[in-house]
N, C-alpha and C positions, 0 to 999 in steps of 0.2 A: 475360688478366686477366678475372675474373668481373664480374658486374653490380655486386657490392658494391664492388669497387675503382673502377669507373667512377663510381658514385654518390658515393663519398668524394672522388674527384678533382674532380668538378664542384663539390662543396662547398668544397674547398680553393681552387679557382680563384676562387670568389665571395668567400671570405674574404680572399684576397690583394688582389682589386680593392677591397674595402672598406677594407683597411688603407691602400692608396694614397690613397683619398679622405679618410680620417680624418687621415692625415699631412699632406695638402695643406691641410685645414681648419686644423689647428694651426699650420702654417707661415704661414698668412695671417690669423692671429687679430689682428694689428695692422695689417692692410692696409685703408686707407680704402675704404669702399664694398663690401667683399668680402661675398658671400653664401655661407653654408655649404651643403655638399652632403651628401646621403645616398644610399645604394644601396637599390633595391627588389629584393628576392629573389622569384623566382617558381619554380614547379615545372613541370618538363617531364616528361611521362609518355609512354613509348613502349611500345606493346603490340602483340602479334600473336597470331593464333589458335594455340592449343596451346603458347604460350610464356608464361613469367612476365613480368609488367610490369616495366619499368625506369623508376625515378623518379630524376630528377636535378635539382639546384638550379641556377638561373641568376641571375646578378646583373649585368646589363648595362644597367640603366635607372637613370639618375641623377636624383635629385630635389633641386631647389634651394629652399632656404628664403628666402622674401621678407620675413621679419619685419624690423621696424625695428631698426637697430643703435643703439649708444649715440651720443648727440650730444655732441661736445666743443667747448667754446668756445675759439676761437683769436684772435678779434678781427681776423682777417685780412680786408682789404677784399674780396678775391676768393675767400675761402673760403665756399662755399655748401653747405647741407645741405637735404634734403627731409624735411619732417615729413608723414607719411602715405604713401599709395600713389602712386608716380610715379617717373619717371626723367628725367634729363637726356639730351638727344640730342647726339651728337658725330659729326663727319664724319671718316671714316677712309678710307684708300686702297681698302678693299674694300666701302665703302658706309657708310651711317649706322648707328650702333650706340647702344644705350641703356646708361646707367651710373648708379650712385648715388654714385660718387666725385666730390666737388665741390671738390677743391683745385685751383682754376683760377688762371690768371695771364694778363695780356695779353702777346702776343708783340711783336716789333719793329714789325709792321705795325698793331698796335692790336687785333688779333683776340683774343678771349678763348679760351684753349686749355687743354687738360688737361696733366698732367705729361708725357705722351708727345707733346705738340705737336699734338694733334687739335683742330680748331676746334669750339667749342661753338655750338649752333644755337639760334635764337630760335623763337618760336611758329609762325612761317611756314617754318621749316627753312632759314633763311638765317644766315650767320655773325653772331655777336654782336660788335659793334665798340665799343671804348672809346677815346675821344679821349686822345691822349698828354699833352695839356696840362691835362687835367681835374684840379681841385684836390680835389674831393670826389666820390666815386662811391658810390651806394647802390642796393640792390636791395630792392624791396617784397616783401610776403608773396606777391603774385601773380606775382613774377618781374620786375616792371617795373624797368628799368634807368634810373637818372637820373644825370646828370653835371652838377655845379654847379647843381643845382636844375632842370635841363631834362630832360624825359623823352626817351629815345633809342630805346627798344625794350622788348621783354619776352622774357626768357629762357624757352625752351620747357620745359614739363613734360608728359611723355607716358606713355601706357599702351598695352599691346597691345590691339588691337581684340577684339571678342567672339569671333570665329572665328580669331584669330591665335594663333600659337604662339611662345613666347619660348624661345630656345636660348642656353645659356651658351657663350661663347667664352673665349679666354685672358684671364687676369687678372680684371678687373672689368667686362668688356664683355659685352653680350647682343645677339644678333641676333633680329630679329622676322620670322617668316614670315607675312606678311599685313599688314594695315594697322595704323597706330597712331592713337590718339585722344588728345585733350587730357585731362590729369589735372586735372580742375577742382577737386577737393577737397584737393589737395596744397598745402602752403605752403613757401615758400622762407625759410630762416633765414640771414641774412648774418652772417659772423663765426663760423660753426660748420662743423664737418665731421662726417660720419657715419662712425663706425668700423665694423669688421667685426661681423656679427651671430653670430659663432662663440661658442658657450659652451665655453670651454676646458676647464673641469672635466668637463663631460659628454663632450667628445671624448676626453680622456685616459682616462676610465673606459671608454669604448667601445673604445679602443685595447687596453686590458688584456683586455677580454672577447674581442675578436677574436683576439688573440695566443694566449690560452688555448684557444680553440676550434680554432685552427689546429694547435696542439701536440697536442691530443687526436686530431685527424684524422690527423696524421702518425704518432702512436703506433699508431693502428689500422692504418694502411697497413703499418707495419713488422711488426706481429704477423701481418697477413694474408700478407705476403711470406714470413715464416718458416714459416707453416703450409703454404703452397703448396710451398715448397722441401722441407719435411719429407715431404710427400706424394709428391713426385717421387722423392726418395731411396728411400722405402719401395718404390715401384713398381719402381724399377731394381734393387733388391736381391732382390725376389721372383722 
């Protein structure tokens, strides 16, 4: 296969990866706290003395949008949304993780947990406890938890530190490589949940664009294959 074929195949591979990302975004357009993804394309150029340069596209870096999603009012006591930059921190079997999905509920032990059963952490990264016999439970804008008028703690709001890196994991969880700091400008809204920040119309339009680009690349490869086969046949006949 010539350099043109390798260049086109690298482009096709990148488009296929982008199609998977777009499809995942659309599938999670109704997932609470989901952050949409995009792919960053880069050019890889290989050259050697006396030979023509080979340019190939690469699309293996994912970019996560941290824009605010739509806030929907549920009036649920333990439904919490964050207005502004910040994340809740939850305790998982593989370490603490950040999330924007705030549809919580107390478990049998009184710990506030996610839909997956992970405990929600307070400002000191300790589990948030809600008394089982509490009649009224409220959360202030700063995350302060009160039960029957008595303050019990403060739900934690965090951001990656200045030199930290935030990495997406499965679902709506993010891992931080480095330290986390308090998100002091973020506000907690009780009785609300934050939806996905996926723009469905934009994603559908992008899916059509990627599909058409992939079909064009496939058509080019088919024509190139026919050209090479014809050239080989002519050589064998001569």
